[in-house]
N, C-alpha and C positions, 0 to 999 in steps of 0.2 A: 561149677556143675552142681553142687549141693544146693546153692540158693535157687537154682532153677527148678530142682526136682520137687521142692516143698509145694509151690503153687500148683504144680501139675498134679500132684497127688491129691491136693485139697479139691482142685477143680474136678478131678476124677470122681472122688468120693461124694461131692455134692451132686454131681451129674447122675450117679447111681441111686442116691437117696432121692433125687427127684423123680427118676424112673420108676422106682417102687411105688410111689403114691400115684403116677399117672397110669401105670399099667393096671394096678388093682382097681382103681376107680373107674377106667374105661370098661373093664370086664364086667363089673357090677351094673354100670349103666346099660350095657348091652342086655343083661339079664332082666332088669327090672324096668326097662322103658315104658312098657304099657302103664305101668302104676303111675309114671310121671305125666302121661297123658291124662289119666284120671284125675290126679291131684290138681294139675294146672287148669283144667276145664271147670272144675268145681269152684276154684280160687277166682277164676276170671268172670264167670257168668253172671255175678251179681254186680259188676263193676259198670261204670257209666258207659253206655254205648253198645253193651252187649245184651243178648236176650237169654233169659233163664230157660235151658233145656231140661237140665237135669233136676227132678224134683224129689229125689230120693237120697239116701246115704251111699256110702262107698261101695258096699257090696251090690246094690241094685244098679247103681251107675256103671260099675264095671261090667255087670251082665248086659246092661243095655249097649254100652260100647262094642262089646264082642259081638252082639247080635246085629248091631248096625254097620260097623266097620270091618268085623272079622279079626281073627287074632293075627294073621300076618300084617295087615293094615296097621294094627296098633304099633307094631314095631318099626313102621315106616315113617311115622309122624316125627319130623324134626330129629332123626337118628344121628345123621351126620353131625349136625350141630351139637347134639347133646354129647356124642362121644369126644369130639374136639374140645368142647368146653370142659369136661371132666378131666381129659388128658392135661391140658393147660393148668386148671385151676387147683386140682388135687396134687399135682406134683409138688407145688407150693405148700398147700394146706396140710397135707398128711406127710409127704416125703421129707419136707425141710423142717418139721415140728421139732424133732430132737435137738438140731443145731440151734435153732431159735431160742429153744428152752434152755439150753445149757449156756448160751450167750447172755440171757437175761439173768440166769443163776448166778453166772460169774460178775456181771455188772452189780448185782445186788449183794455180793460177797459172800453168798451161801453155797459156793460151788463145792466145798469140802462136805458140807452137811447134806447135800443133795437139793434138788429143786423143791421148794415149798408148792402147796397146792396153789396159792396165788399166782406164783411164778408160772405154774403150767397153764393156769386160766390165761395169763397175760400172753403166753407163748401161741396158745391157740387162737386167741382173738387177733393176734399179729399176722400169722400165717393164713388164716382163713379170710380175713379182710384183704391182705395183699394178693392172695390168689384170686379172689372174686374182682378185684379192681383190674387186673391184669387180663382177665377173661371176660369182661363185662360185654364187648361187642359181641363175642360168640353166643353169649347168654341172651342178649336182646333176640337175636335170630332164632336160638332155640325156643324162647317163649313164644314168639310170633308164630314159628311153624307148628307148634303143639296146639295153639289157638285157632290158627286158620287151617284146618285139616279136617278130613272126614272122607266118605265114599263120594266118588265123583260119578255121575251119570254119564256114560259115553256119549249119548244121543244129544244131551243138552249142554255138557260141560259144566254142569253146576253141582254144588254139593248136595247130597240127599241124606246127610247126616251131619252133626256136629254143630258148633255154635253159629256157623255161617250157612246153614241149610238154605237152599235157593239161591245162593249166591255162586259166582265162578270163583275160583281159586285165585288168590292175588299172586301167588309165587309158585313156580314150578319146581323149586330146589332151594336148599339153604343158601347157596351162592348166589341165586337170583334174589332171594330176601336181602341178603348182605348188600348186593350192589344197588337194589331199589331203595332200601332205607337210606344208604349213603348218598345217593342221587337226590332224593326228596326231602330229606330231613337233615342231611349233613353228617359228615364221619365223627365230628366231635359231639354234636348235639344229639343226633339220631342214635349213634353206637357207643362211643366211649363214656359219654355222660348220661345217657337215658337210664335213669334208675340206679346209677352207680352207688350213691349213698346207702340206699336201702339194701342193694345187693351186698355190699361191703359190710353192713350192719348185720344182715342175716347170716352170712358167711362167718363174721366175727362171732357171733353168738352161737351158731351150730358148731364151729371148730373148738371154741373155748369149752363148751360144755362136753362135746364129744371126746377130744383128746385129754383134757384134765382129767375126766372121770375115768377114762380107759386107763390112763397112765398111773393115776393114783391107785386104782383098784389093783393093779399089777405091783405097785410099790407095797401096799399094805398086805397083799397075799405073800410076797417074798419075805416081808419081815416076819411072817407068821410060819416060815418054813416050807411055803408052797413053791415048787422050783419052776422056772420058765418052762412053758409047755404050751402046745397048741390048745389044750384044754383050758389052761388059764387065759389064753387069748380070746376064746370064745366066750368064757364067762364074763370078762371085762368088757367085751363088746356088747354082750347082753345088757349091761348097765347103762353103757355110754349111749346106746341107741334111743332109749327112753329119755334120757337127759337132753340129748341133742334136739330130739323132735319138739319137746316142751318149750325149750329155749328159743327155737328160731322160728316157730309157726307164724307168730304175728308178722315178723319181718318178711316171711315167705309170701304171705298174702299180699302185703304192699308191694313186694318186688313183682310178682306176677301181673299186678294190675297196672303198676307204673310202666312196665316195659311193653306190655300189650297196648299201652293207651294209644300211642302215636300211630300205630299201624293197626289199631283196633277198628272196631265196627263203626266207623264214621266219627270217631271222637278224636278231639286233638289232646295232646298230652295234659295230664293233671299233675299239680305238685303233690309231693309227698304229704305235706301238711293237709291239702285238700283232700287226699285220699283218707287220710286218718280221720278227718272230721266227717267225711261222707260215711265211713264205716260205722263210726260211733253213733251217728244220728239215725242212719237207716237200719243198721243191722244190730247195733249194740255191741258190747265188749266181746261176745262170742262170734261176732263176724271175724275176728282176727284169728279164730281157730276153724275156719272153713277149711275143709280137705285135710283135717287133723288125722283121721283114720288112714286115707290113703297115704298122707305124708309119713305117718309111722310104719305103715305096710311097705313103704318105699324105703325109708331111712333105717328102720329096725334090722330088716333082713341084709340090707346093703352094708351096713356097719358089720353085722354079724359074719359076713363073708369078707368084705373088703379088708378090715384089719388083720384077720388072721392070714389073708393072701399077702398082704403088704408085708407082714412079718416073715412069711416064708421067702418073699422075693429078697427081702434085706439079708436073709441068711444067705440066699443063693448069691446075691450080689457083693457079699462080703462087707456089709455095713452093719452097725450096731441096730439092736432092737429099738422099737419105739418107746 
């Protein structure tokens, strides 16, 4: 009986850890979905096969989208795929981070002294890339639904706003996009592998920067006599948000363009290296920071809410703090 109880307990703990990341991330995606629309469109519109629609910065583009699509419409673009992706991806990325961090620390022989900053970075890179790889198919659908969206004229059935203004919508729902992509491009090439290397790199950079700085900020604070509290969680989350955005934005731009390319505006897919070369030659190094402000407006407040919520869920579910 005793030998059976251990794996059940471990499985229960891992499931609860997974749920803390999934639920916290899904909640924040629901809250900040419109910013994901702004960020993705700004990142995609300069890519091959797309038409540049938004000629101003983050604030003006947000106002233009609110005027053309309306507030409620911005919450509908790719929402199902976005929530499903974050539920799958962040359960591993955030929820499983402490378990992976401690496993790396034990393997490196530093468990007694506590995980080093480098081990925390390695743990974040591992959970982030693993979560992104697992959720890649859903992410392809999410990006395409965000790009192929806008207000539709009921008389003509065509978009009157967005990157495909004047064209009819390709898909009626996220599930329709999933089926259509699988049928036309293949499950493996169109969904499982479309942009997976960039997606995993982006998530690895994001999580390595986010979780290591958050974790280490808390460690330093505790060493200086600051107790574990919601205030500490919020302060650490403020630091990690800026670090995460700066680290992952170049990969985020590449991911958006690669994932949208197969189902984009008449373009066949492009390689990652081809995308890098196009950005460098046509837009310069700053092209990798397209959409940085909406990205930070999305990631910064998201982390500021998501990590304290995840910490509260971990307490409620009876698992250790991040």
